[in-house]
ZAPA-403505 format. One record per residue: residue number from 1; residue in three letters; x, y, z of N, C-alpha, C in turn. Coordinates in Angstrom, 2 decimals, always signed. Example, Ala and Ser with C-alpha at 12.3 -4.5 7.8 and 13.67 -1.06 7.14 Angstrom:
% residues 2
<node num="1" residu="ala" n_X="+13.19" n_Y="-5.69" n_Z="+7.80" ca_X="+12.30" ca_Y="-4.50" ca_Z="+7.80" c_X="+13.20" c_Y="-3.30" c_Z="+7.80"/>
<node num="2" residu="ser" n_X="+12.85" n_Y="-2.25" n_Z="+7.08" ca_X="+13.67" ca_Y="-1.06" ca_Z="+7.14" c_X="+12.90" c_Y="+0.03" c_Z="+7.87"/>
% end
This chain:
% residues 111
<node num="1" residu="met" n_X="-0.80" n_Y="+30.91" n_Z="-31.06" ca_X="-0.35" ca_Y="+30.97" ca_Z="-29.69" c_X="-0.51" c_Y="+29.59" c_Z="-29.07"/>
<node num="2" residu="ile" n_X="+0.50" n_Y="+29.17" n_Z="-28.33" ca_X="+0.46" ca_Y="+27.89" ca_Z="-27.62" c_X="+0.15" c_Y="+28.19" c_Z="-26.17"/>
<node num="3" residu="val" n_X="-0.87" n_Y="+27.52" n_Z="-25.66" ca_X="-1.24" ca_Y="+27.67" ca_Z="-24.25" c_X="-0.76" c_Y="+26.43" c_Z="-23.51"/>
<node num="4" residu="val" n_X="+0.01" n_Y="+26.65" n_Z="-22.48" ca_X="+0.50" ca_Y="+25.56" ca_Z="-21.65" c_X="-0.21" c_Y="+25.64" c_Z="-20.32"/>
<node num="5" residu="arg" n_X="-0.86" n_Y="+24.56" n_Z="-19.99" ca_X="-1.59" ca_Y="+24.52" ca_Z="-18.73" c_X="-0.73" c_Y="+23.82" c_Z="-17.69"/>
<node num="6" residu="val" n_X="-0.44" n_Y="+24.50" n_Z="-16.62" ca_X="+0.38" ca_Y="+23.94" ca_Z="-15.55" c_X="-0.55" c_Y="+23.59" c_Z="-14.40"/>
<node num="7" residu="thr" n_X="-0.51" n_Y="+22.35" n_Z="-13.99" ca_X="-1.33" ca_Y="+21.90" ca_Z="-12.88" c_X="-0.43" c_Y="+21.66" c_Z="-11.68"/>
<node num="8" residu="ala" n_X="-0.79" n_Y="+22.28" n_Z="-10.58" ca_X="+0.01" ca_Y="+22.11" ca_Z="-9.37" c_X="-0.22" c_Y="+20.72" c_Z="-8.80"/>
<node num="9" residu="thr" n_X="+0.85" n_Y="+20.13" n_Z="-8.33" ca_X="+0.72" ca_Y="+18.84" ca_Z="-7.68" c_X="+0.84" c_Y="+19.00" c_Z="-6.17"/>
<node num="10" residu="glu" n_X="+0.21" n_Y="+18.10" n_Z="-5.48" ca_X="+0.26" ca_Y="+18.04" ca_Z="-4.02" c_X="+0.68" c_Y="+16.63" c_Z="-3.63"/>
<node num="11" residu="pro" n_X="+1.22" n_Y="+16.47" n_Z="-2.44" ca_X="+1.54" ca_Y="+15.11" ca_Z="-2.02" c_X="+0.28" c_Y="+14.31" c_Z="-1.68"/>
<node num="12" residu="trp" n_X="+0.25" n_Y="+13.09" n_Z="-2.17" ca_X="-0.85" ca_Y="+12.16" ca_Z="-1.88" c_X="-0.27" c_Y="+10.91" c_Z="-1.26"/>
<node num="13" residu="val" n_X="-1.08" n_Y="+10.20" n_Z="-0.51" ca_X="-0.67" ca_Y="+8.94" ca_Z="+0.09" c_X="-1.57" c_Y="+7.83" c_Z="-0.48"/>
<node num="14" residu="ala" n_X="-0.97" n_Y="+6.69" n_Z="-0.75" ca_X="-1.72" ca_Y="+5.53" ca_Z="-1.22" c_X="-1.50" c_Y="+4.39" c_Z="-0.24"/>
<node num="15" residu="ile" n_X="-2.57" n_Y="+3.67" n_Z="+0.05" ca_X="-2.50" ca_Y="+2.48" ca_Z="+0.89" c_X="-2.70" c_Y="+1.28" c_Z="-0.04"/>
<node num="16" residu="leu" n_X="-1.69" n_Y="+0.43" n_Z="-0.12" ca_X="-1.69" ca_Y="-0.71" ca_Z="-1.03" c_X="-1.52" c_Y="-2.00" c_Z="-0.24"/>
<node num="17" residu="val" n_X="-2.27" n_Y="-3.03" n_Z="-0.59" ca_X="-2.12" ca_Y="-4.34" ca_Z="+0.05" c_X="-1.64" c_Y="-5.34" c_Z="-0.99"/>
<node num="18" residu="phe" n_X="-0.57" n_Y="-6.04" n_Z="-0.63" ca_X="+0.02" ca_Y="-7.07" ca_Z="-1.49" c_X="-0.08" c_Y="-8.43" c_Z="-0.81"/>
<node num="19" residu="arg" n_X="-0.03" n_Y="-9.49" n_Z="-1.61" ca_X="-0.02" ca_Y="-10.86" ca_Z="-1.11" c_X="+1.14" c_Y="-11.60" c_Z="-1.78"/>
<node num="20" residu="ser" n_X="+1.90" n_Y="-12.34" n_Z="-0.97" ca_X="+2.94" ca_Y="-13.21" ca_Z="-1.49" c_X="+2.48" c_Y="-14.65" c_Z="-1.31"/>
<node num="21" residu="thr" n_X="+2.52" n_Y="-15.42" n_Z="-2.41" ca_X="+2.07" ca_Y="-16.80" ca_Z="-2.39" c_X="+3.10" c_Y="-17.69" c_Z="-3.08"/>
<node num="22" residu="ser" n_X="+2.98" n_Y="-18.99" n_Z="-2.80" ca_X="+3.83" ca_Y="-19.98" ca_Z="-3.44" c_X="+3.07" c_Y="-21.29" c_Z="-3.49"/>
<node num="23" residu="glu" n_X="+3.41" n_Y="-22.12" n_Z="-4.46" ca_X="+2.81" ca_Y="-23.44" ca_Z="-4.54" c_X="+3.54" c_Y="-24.44" c_Z="-3.65"/>
<node num="24" residu="ala" n_X="+4.59" n_Y="-24.01" n_Z="-2.97" ca_X="+5.31" ca_Y="-24.89" ca_Z="-2.05" c_X="+4.35" c_Y="-25.38" c_Z="-0.96"/>
<node num="25" residu="pro" n_X="+4.42" n_Y="-26.65" n_Z="-0.60" ca_X="+3.42" ca_Y="-27.24" ca_Z="+0.30" c_X="+3.28" c_Y="-26.56" c_Z="+1.66"/>
<node num="26" residu="asp" n_X="+4.36" n_Y="-26.11" n_Z="+2.26" ca_X="+4.29" ca_Y="-25.52" ca_Z="+3.60" c_X="+4.24" c_Y="-23.99" c_Z="+3.60"/>
<node num="27" residu="tyr" n_X="+4.18" n_Y="-23.41" n_Z="+2.43" ca_X="+4.21" ca_Y="-21.95" ca_Z="+2.35" c_X="+2.85" c_Y="-21.37" c_Z="+2.75"/>
<node num="28" residu="gln" n_X="+2.86" n_Y="-20.41" n_Z="+3.66" ca_X="+1.65" ca_Y="-19.70" ca_Z="+4.04" c_X="+1.69" c_Y="-18.32" c_Z="+3.42"/>
<node num="29" residu="ala" n_X="+0.58" n_Y="-17.91" n_Z="+2.83" ca_X="+0.52" ca_Y="-16.58" ca_Z="+2.21" c_X="+0.87" c_Y="-15.51" c_Z="+3.23"/>
<node num="30" residu="val" n_X="+1.58" n_Y="-14.50" n_Z="+2.75" ca_X="+1.97" ca_Y="-13.36" ca_Z="+3.57" c_X="+1.38" c_Y="-12.12" c_Z="+2.92"/>
<node num="31" residu="tyr" n_X="+0.78" n_Y="-11.28" n_Z="+3.73" ca_X="+0.19" ca_Y="-10.03" ca_Z="+3.24" c_X="+1.02" c_Y="-8.88" c_Z="+3.79"/>
<node num="32" residu="arg" n_X="+1.10" n_Y="-7.82" n_Z="+3.00" ca_X="+1.78" ca_Y="-6.62" ca_Z="+3.49" c_X="+0.99" c_Y="-5.40" c_Z="+3.06"/>
<node num="33" residu="glu" n_X="+1.08" n_Y="-4.38" n_Z="+3.88" ca_X="+0.43" ca_Y="-3.10" ca_Z="+3.58" c_X="+1.54" c_Y="-2.08" c_Z="+3.36"/>
<node num="34" residu="asp" n_X="+1.52" n_Y="-1.43" n_Z="+2.21" ca_X="+2.49" ca_Y="-0.38" ca_Z="+1.89" c_X="+1.79" c_Y="+0.97" c_Z="+1.95"/>
<node num="35" residu="val" n_X="+2.45" n_Y="+1.93" n_Z="+2.54" ca_X="+1.97" ca_Y="+3.31" ca_Z="+2.55" c_X="+2.98" c_Y="+4.10" c_Z="+1.73"/>
<node num="36" residu="thr" n_X="+2.51" n_Y="+4.64" n_Z="+0.60" ca_X="+3.39" ca_Y="+5.28" ca_Z="-0.36" c_X="+2.96" c_Y="+6.73" c_Z="-0.57"/>
<node num="37" residu="val" n_X="+3.92" n_Y="+7.63" n_Z="-0.64" ca_X="+3.65" ca_Y="+9.05" ca_Z="-0.87" c_X="+4.21" c_Y="+9.46" c_Z="-2.22"/>
<node num="38" residu="phe" n_X="+3.41" n_Y="+10.21" n_Z="-2.97" ca_X="+3.85" ca_Y="+10.67" ca_Z="-4.29" c_X="+3.04" c_Y="+11.91" c_Z="-4.68"/>
<node num="39" residu="pro" n_X="+3.54" n_Y="+12.70" n_Z="-5.65" ca_X="+2.82" ca_Y="+13.90" ca_Z="-6.07" c_X="+1.73" c_Y="+13.58" c_Z="-7.10"/>
<node num="40" residu="ala" n_X="+0.63" n_Y="+14.30" n_Z="-7.02" ca_X="-0.45" ca_Y="+14.18" ca_Z="-8.00" c_X="-1.27" c_Y="+15.46" c_Z="-7.99"/>
<node num="41" residu="ala" n_X="-1.94" n_Y="+15.72" n_Z="-9.10" ca_X="-2.74" ca_Y="+16.94" ca_Z="-9.23" c_X="-4.22" c_Y="+16.72" c_Z="-8.90"/>
<node num="42" residu="ser" n_X="-4.63" n_Y="+15.45" n_Z="-8.82" ca_X="-6.04" ca_Y="+15.16" ca_Z="-8.55" c_X="-6.16" c_Y="+13.75" c_Z="-7.99"/>
<node num="43" residu="glu" n_X="-7.33" n_Y="+13.41" n_Z="-7.49" ca_X="-7.54" ca_Y="+12.05" ca_Z="-6.98" c_X="-7.40" c_Y="+11.02" c_Z="-8.10"/>
<node num="44" residu="ala" n_X="-7.93" n_Y="+11.33" n_Z="-9.27" ca_X="-7.83" ca_Y="+10.40" ca_Z="-10.40" c_X="-6.37" c_Y="+10.16" c_Z="-10.77"/>
<node num="45" residu="glu" n_X="-5.59" n_Y="+11.23" n_Z="-10.80" ca_X="-4.17" ca_Y="+11.09" ca_Z="-11.11" c_X="-3.45" c_Y="+10.32" c_Z="-10.01"/>
<node num="46" residu="ala" n_X="-3.82" n_Y="+10.57" n_Z="-8.77" ca_X="-3.22" ca_Y="+9.87" ca_Z="-7.64" c_X="-3.53" c_Y="+8.37" c_Z="-7.72"/>
<node num="47" residu="arg" n_X="-4.76" n_Y="+8.03" n_Z="-8.04" ca_X="-5.17" ca_Y="+6.63" ca_Z="-8.15" c_X="-4.40" c_Y="+5.93" c_Z="-9.28"/>
<node num="48" residu="ala" n_X="-4.29" n_Y="+6.59" n_Z="-10.42" ca_X="-3.56" ca_Y="+6.03" ca_Z="-11.55" c_X="-2.08" c_Y="+5.85" c_Z="-11.21"/>
<node num="49" residu="ala" n_X="-1.49" n_Y="+6.84" n_Z="-10.57" ca_X="-0.08" ca_Y="+6.76" ca_Z="-10.18" c_X="+0.14" c_Y="+5.65" c_Z="-9.16"/>
<node num="50" residu="ala" n_X="-0.79" n_Y="+5.49" n_Z="-8.23" ca_X="-0.67" ca_Y="+4.45" ca_Z="-7.21" c_X="-0.73" c_Y="+3.07" c_Z="-7.85"/>
<node num="51" residu="leu" n_X="-1.62" n_Y="+2.88" n_Z="-8.80" ca_X="-1.73" ca_Y="+1.58" ca_Z="-9.48" c_X="-0.48" c_Y="+1.28" c_Z="-10.31"/>
<node num="52" residu="thr" n_X="+0.05" n_Y="+2.29" n_Z="-10.97" ca_X="+1.29" ca_Y="+2.11" ca_Z="-11.74" c_X="+2.42" c_Y="+1.73" c_Z="-10.80"/>
<node num="53" residu="his" n_X="+2.52" n_Y="+2.43" n_Z="-9.68" ca_X="+3.54" ca_Y="+2.15" ca_Z="-8.67" c_X="+3.39" c_Y="+0.71" c_Z="-8.15"/>
<node num="54" residu="ala" n_X="+2.17" n_Y="+0.32" n_Z="-7.84" ca_X="+1.91" ca_Y="-1.02" ca_Z="-7.30" c_X="+2.26" c_Y="-2.11" c_Z="-8.30"/>
<node num="55" residu="arg" n_X="+1.84" n_Y="-1.95" n_Z="-9.54" ca_X="+2.10" ca_Y="-2.96" ca_Z="-10.57" c_X="+3.61" c_Y="-3.14" c_Z="-10.79"/>
<node num="56" residu="ala" n_X="+4.36" n_Y="-2.06" n_Z="-10.64" ca_X="+5.82" ca_Y="-2.14" ca_Z="-10.80" c_X="+6.48" c_Y="-2.92" c_Z="-9.66"/>
<node num="57" residu="arg" n_X="+5.75" n_Y="-3.13" n_Z="-8.56" ca_X="+6.30" ca_Y="-3.84" ca_Z="-7.41" c_X="+5.81" c_Y="-5.28" c_Z="-7.32"/>
<node num="58" residu="glu" n_X="+5.01" n_Y="-5.71" n_Z="-8.27" ca_X="+4.62" ca_Y="-7.11" ca_Z="-8.33" c_X="+5.82" c_Y="-7.92" c_Z="-8.83"/>
<node num="59" residu="thr" n_X="+6.11" n_Y="-9.03" n_Z="-8.17" ca_X="+7.31" ca_Y="-9.78" ca_Z="-8.50" c_X="+7.06" c_Y="-11.28" c_Z="-8.53"/>
<node num="60" residu="ile" n_X="+7.94" n_Y="-11.97" n_Z="-9.20" ca_X="+8.05" ca_Y="-13.43" ca_Z="-9.14" c_X="+9.52" c_Y="-13.71" c_Z="-8.89"/>
<node num="61" residu="val" n_X="+9.82" n_Y="-14.32" n_Z="-7.75" ca_X="+11.21" ca_Y="-14.60" ca_Z="-7.39" c_X="+11.34" c_Y="-16.04" c_Z="-6.92"/>
<node num="62" residu="val" n_X="+12.54" n_Y="-16.55" n_Z="-6.99" ca_X="+12.84" ca_Y="-17.86" ca_Z="-6.43" c_X="+13.61" c_Y="-17.61" c_Z="-5.14"/>
<node num="63" residu="asn" n_X="+13.05" n_Y="-18.08" n_Z="-4.02" ca_X="+13.69" ca_Y="-17.81" ca_Z="-2.73" c_X="+14.86" c_Y="-18.77" c_Z="-2.48"/>
<node num="64" residu="his" n_X="+15.48" n_Y="-18.64" n_Z="-1.31" ca_X="+16.67" ca_Y="-19.43" ca_Z="-0.98" c_X="+16.40" c_Y="-20.94" c_Z="-0.87"/>
<node num="65" residu="leu" n_X="+15.11" n_Y="-21.32" n_Z="-0.80" ca_X="+14.74" ca_Y="-22.73" ca_Z="-0.74" c_X="+14.38" c_Y="-23.29" c_Z="-2.12"/>
<node num="66" residu="gly" n_X="+14.51" n_Y="-22.42" n_Z="-3.14" ca_X="+14.16" ca_Y="-22.84" ca_Z="-4.49" c_X="+12.68" c_Y="-22.76" c_Z="-4.80"/>
<node num="67" residu="glu" n_X="+11.90" n_Y="-22.13" n_Z="-3.92" ca_X="+10.46" ca_Y="-21.99" ca_Z="-4.11" c_X="+10.16" c_Y="-20.71" c_Z="-4.89"/>
<node num="68" residu="thr" n_X="+9.25" n_Y="-20.81" n_Z="-5.82" ca_X="+8.83" ca_Y="-19.62" ca_Z="-6.56" c_X="+7.79" c_Y="-18.88" c_Z="-5.72"/>
<node num="69" residu="val" n_X="+8.06" n_Y="-17.62" n_Z="-5.45" ca_X="+7.16" ca_Y="-16.79" ca_Z="-4.64" c_X="+6.65" c_Y="-15.66" c_Z="-5.53"/>
<node num="70" residu="val" n_X="+5.34" n_Y="-15.52" n_Z="-5.59" ca_X="+4.69" ca_Y="-14.51" ca_Z="-6.41" c_X="+4.09" c_Y="-13.45" c_Z="-5.49"/>
<node num="71" residu="thr" n_X="+4.49" n_Y="-12.21" n_Z="-5.68" ca_X="+3.93" ca_Y="-11.09" ca_Z="-4.93" c_X="+3.07" c_Y="-10.29" c_Z="-5.88"/>
<node num="72" residu="ser" n_X="+1.80" n_Y="-10.11" n_Z="-5.50" ca_X="+0.87" ca_Y="-9.39" ca_Z="-6.37" c_X="+0.01" c_Y="-8.43" c_Z="-5.57"/>
<node num="73" residu="leu" n_X="-0.48" n_Y="-7.43" n_Z="-6.25" ca_X="-1.36" ca_Y="-6.44" ca_Z="-5.64" c_X="-2.71" c_Y="-7.10" c_Z="-5.35"/>
<node num="74" residu="val" n_X="-3.19" n_Y="-6.96" n_Z="-4.13" ca_X="-4.52" ca_Y="-7.41" ca_Z="-3.77" c_X="-5.51" c_Y="-6.29" c_Z="-4.00"/>
<node num="75" residu="arg" n_X="-5.12" n_Y="-5.09" n_Z="-3.51" ca_X="-6.05" ca_Y="-3.97" ca_Z="-3.64" c_X="-5.37" c_Y="-2.64" c_Z="-3.36"/>
<node num="76" residu="leu" n_X="-5.78" n_Y="-1.65" n_Z="-4.10" ca_X="-5.49" ca_Y="-0.26" ca_Z="-3.76" c_X="-6.59" c_Y="+0.12" c_Z="-2.78"/>
<node num="77" residu="val" n_X="-6.25" n_Y="+0.24" n_Z="-1.52" ca_X="-7.24" ca_Y="+0.46" ca_Z="-0.48" c_X="-7.75" c_Y="+1.89" c_Z="-0.49"/>
<node num="78" residu="asp" n_X="-6.84" n_Y="+2.85" n_Z="-0.63" ca_X="-7.25" ca_Y="+4.25" ca_Z="-0.54" c_X="-6.17" c_Y="+5.13" c_Z="-1.13"/>
<node num="79" residu="val" n_X="-6.57" n_Y="+6.26" n_Z="-1.64" ca_X="-5.67" ca_Y="+7.38" ca_Z="-1.93" c_X="-6.27" c_Y="+8.60" c_Z="-1.26"/>
<node num="80" residu="ala" n_X="-5.42" n_Y="+9.43" n_Z="-0.70" ca_X="-5.89" ca_Y="+10.62" ca_Z="-0.01" c_X="-4.78" c_Y="+11.65" c_Z="-0.01"/>
<node num="81" residu="pro" n_X="-5.16" n_Y="+12.93" n_Z="-0.01" ca_X="-4.11" ca_Y="+13.95" ca_Z="+0.10" c_X="-3.43" c_Y="+13.85" c_Z="+1.46"/>
<node num="82" residu="val" n_X="-2.14" n_Y="+14.12" n_Z="+1.49" ca_X="-1.41" ca_Y="+14.13" ca_Z="+2.76" c_X="-2.06" c_Y="+15.18" c_Z="+3.64"/>
<node num="83" residu="leu" n_X="-2.27" n_Y="+14.84" n_Z="+4.91" ca_X="-3.00" ca_Y="+15.71" ca_Z="+5.82" c_X="-2.22" c_Y="+16.97" c_Z="+6.20"/>
<node num="84" residu="gly" n_X="-0.92" n_Y="+16.88" n_Z="+6.25" ca_X="-0.11" ca_Y="+18.03" ca_Z="+6.64" c_X="+0.17" c_Y="+18.01" c_Z="+8.13"/>
<node num="85" residu="gly" n_X="+1.02" n_Y="+18.90" n_Z="+8.56" ca_X="+1.37" ca_Y="+18.97" ca_Z="+9.98" c_X="+2.08" c_Y="+17.72" c_Z="+10.47"/>
<node num="86" residu="gly" n_X="+2.72" n_Y="+16.99" n_Z="+9.56" ca_X="+3.43" ca_Y="+15.77" ca_Z="+9.94" c_X="+2.60" c_Y="+14.51" c_Z="+9.81"/>
<node num="87" residu="glu" n_X="+1.29" n_Y="+14.64" n_Z="+9.64" ca_X="+0.43" ca_Y="+13.47" ca_Z="+9.49" c_X="+0.30" c_Y="+13.11" c_Z="+8.02"/>
<node num="88" residu="leu" n_X="+0.51" n_Y="+11.84" n_Z="+7.73" ca_X="+0.37" ca_Y="+11.39" ca_Z="+6.35" c_X="-1.04" c_Y="+10.90" c_Z="+6.07"/>
<node num="89" residu="tyr" n_X="-1.60" n_Y="+10.17" n_Z="+7.01" ca_X="-2.85" ca_Y="+9.46" ca_Z="+6.75" c_X="-3.51" c_Y="+9.17" c_Z="+8.08"/>
<node num="90" residu="arg" n_X="-4.83" n_Y="+9.13" n_Z="+8.10" ca_X="-5.57" ca_Y="+8.85" ca_Z="+9.32" c_X="-6.56" c_Y="+7.74" c_Z="+9.03"/>
<node num="91" residu="arg" n_X="-6.61" n_Y="+6.76" n_Z="+9.93" ca_X="-7.53" ca_Y="+5.64" ca_Z="+9.78" c_X="-8.41" c_Y="+5.57" c_Z="+11.02"/>
<node num="92" residu="his" n_X="-9.69" n_Y="+5.31" n_Z="+10.83" ca_X="-10.63" ca_Y="+5.16" ca_Z="+11.94" c_X="-11.14" c_Y="+3.73" c_Z="+11.98"/>
<node num="93" residu="phe" n_X="-11.40" n_Y="+3.21" n_Z="+13.16" ca_X="-11.94" ca_Y="+1.86" ca_Z="+13.28" c_X="-12.75" c_Y="+1.76" c_Z="+14.57"/>
<node num="94" residu="arg" n_X="-13.58" n_Y="+0.75" n_Z="+14.65" ca_X="-14.47" ca_Y="+0.57" ca_Z="+15.79" c_X="-14.10" c_Y="-0.59" c_Z="+16.69"/>
<node num="95" residu="asp" n_X="-13.27" n_Y="-1.51" n_Z="+16.22" ca_X="-12.99" ca_Y="-2.73" ca_Z="+16.95" c_X="-11.51" c_Y="-2.82" c_Z="+17.29"/>
<node num="96" residu="leu" n_X="-11.14" n_Y="-2.40" n_Z="+18.50" ca_X="-9.74" ca_Y="-2.40" ca_Z="+18.91" c_X="-9.18" c_Y="-3.81" c_Z="+18.99"/>
<node num="97" residu="asp" n_X="-9.99" n_Y="-4.78" n_Z="+19.41" ca_X="-9.50" ca_Y="-6.15" ca_Z="+19.47" c_X="-9.14" c_Y="-6.69" c_Z="+18.09"/>
<node num="98" residu="ala" n_X="-9.95" n_Y="-6.36" n_Z="+17.09" ca_X="-9.64" ca_Y="-6.77" ca_Z="+15.71" c_X="-8.34" c_Y="-6.12" c_Z="+15.26"/>
<node num="99" residu="tyr" n_X="-8.12" n_Y="-4.86" n_Z="+15.63" ca_X="-6.89" ca_Y="-4.18" ca_Z="+15.27" c_X="-5.69" c_Y="-4.85" c_Z="+15.95"/>
<node num="100" residu="arg" n_X="-5.83" n_Y="-5.25" n_Z="+17.20" ca_X="-4.75" ca_Y="-5.94" ca_Z="+17.91" c_X="-4.40" c_Y="-7.25" c_Z="+17.21"/>
<node num="101" residu="arg" n_X="-5.42" n_Y="-7.99" n_Z="+16.74" ca_X="-5.16" ca_Y="-9.24" ca_Z="+16.04" c_X="-4.47" c_Y="-8.99" c_Z="+14.71"/>
<node num="102" residu="phe" n_X="-4.80" n_Y="-7.88" n_Z="+14.08" ca_X="-4.23" ca_Y="-7.53" ca_Z="+12.78" c_X="-2.80" c_Y="-7.01" c_Z="+12.90"/>
<node num="103" residu="glu" n_X="-2.55" n_Y="-6.17" n_Z="+13.86" ca_X="-1.26" ca_Y="-5.46" ca_Z="+13.98" c_X="-0.34" c_Y="-6.18" c_Z="+14.96"/>
<node num="104" residu="pro" n_X="+0.71" n_Y="-6.85" n_Z="+14.47" ca_X="+1.58" ca_Y="-7.61" ca_Z="+15.37" c_X="+2.29" c_Y="-6.74" c_Z="+16.41"/>
<node num="105" residu="leu" n_X="+2.52" n_Y="-5.48" n_Z="+16.14" ca_X="+3.18" ca_Y="-4.61" ca_Z="+17.11" c_X="+2.27" c_Y="-4.29" c_Z="+18.31"/>
<node num="106" residu="met" n_X="+0.98" n_Y="-4.55" n_Z="+18.17" ca_X="+0.04" ca_Y="-4.31" ca_Z="+19.27" c_X="-0.02" c_Y="-5.50" c_Z="+20.22"/>
<node num="107" residu="ala" n_X="+0.51" n_Y="-6.63" n_Z="+19.84" ca_X="+0.38" ca_Y="-7.85" ca_Z="+20.65" c_X="+0.99" c_Y="-7.68" c_Z="+22.04"/>
<node num="108" residu="ser" n_X="+2.07" n_Y="-6.93" n_Z="+22.15" ca_X="+2.73" ca_Y="-6.77" ca_Z="+23.45" c_X="+2.26" c_Y="-5.53" c_Z="+24.20"/>
<node num="109" residu="thr" n_X="+1.28" n_Y="-4.84" n_Z="+23.67" ca_X="+0.79" ca_Y="-3.62" ca_Z="+24.30" c_X="-0.32" c_Y="-3.95" c_Z="+25.28"/>
<node num="110" residu="ser" n_X="-0.19" n_Y="-3.51" n_Z="+26.50" ca_X="-1.29" ca_Y="-3.69" ca_Z="+27.46" c_X="-2.05" c_Y="-2.37" c_Z="+27.59"/>
<node num="111" residu="trp" n_X="-3.34" n_Y="-2.47" n_Z="+27.65" ca_X="-4.19" ca_Y="-1.27" ca_Z="+27.73" c_X="-4.86" c_Y="-1.24" c_Z="+29.06"/>
% end
């Protein structure tokens, strides 16, 4: 008898940080945060899938100025099950000013 084990998958979210760099003299490193959703049966599977996904997005390209730009994974920040009810992920922090400096869309927000 063959036993087939079926594992249910749930949606998980991964927070990934990438850095783009170049040896061009005036190039400033650019960082980006990606929020990615994918199915997984466990945290370990979600982490492995997130790393596979991230590595597939690492690139080396030559931009319009002829500069070689390398984009690489800095860190898999977190994996977590999707919260449900329309919420994908929740982040908590203590320093709103630091968040304003980090998030460019907050620069024009007055509190």
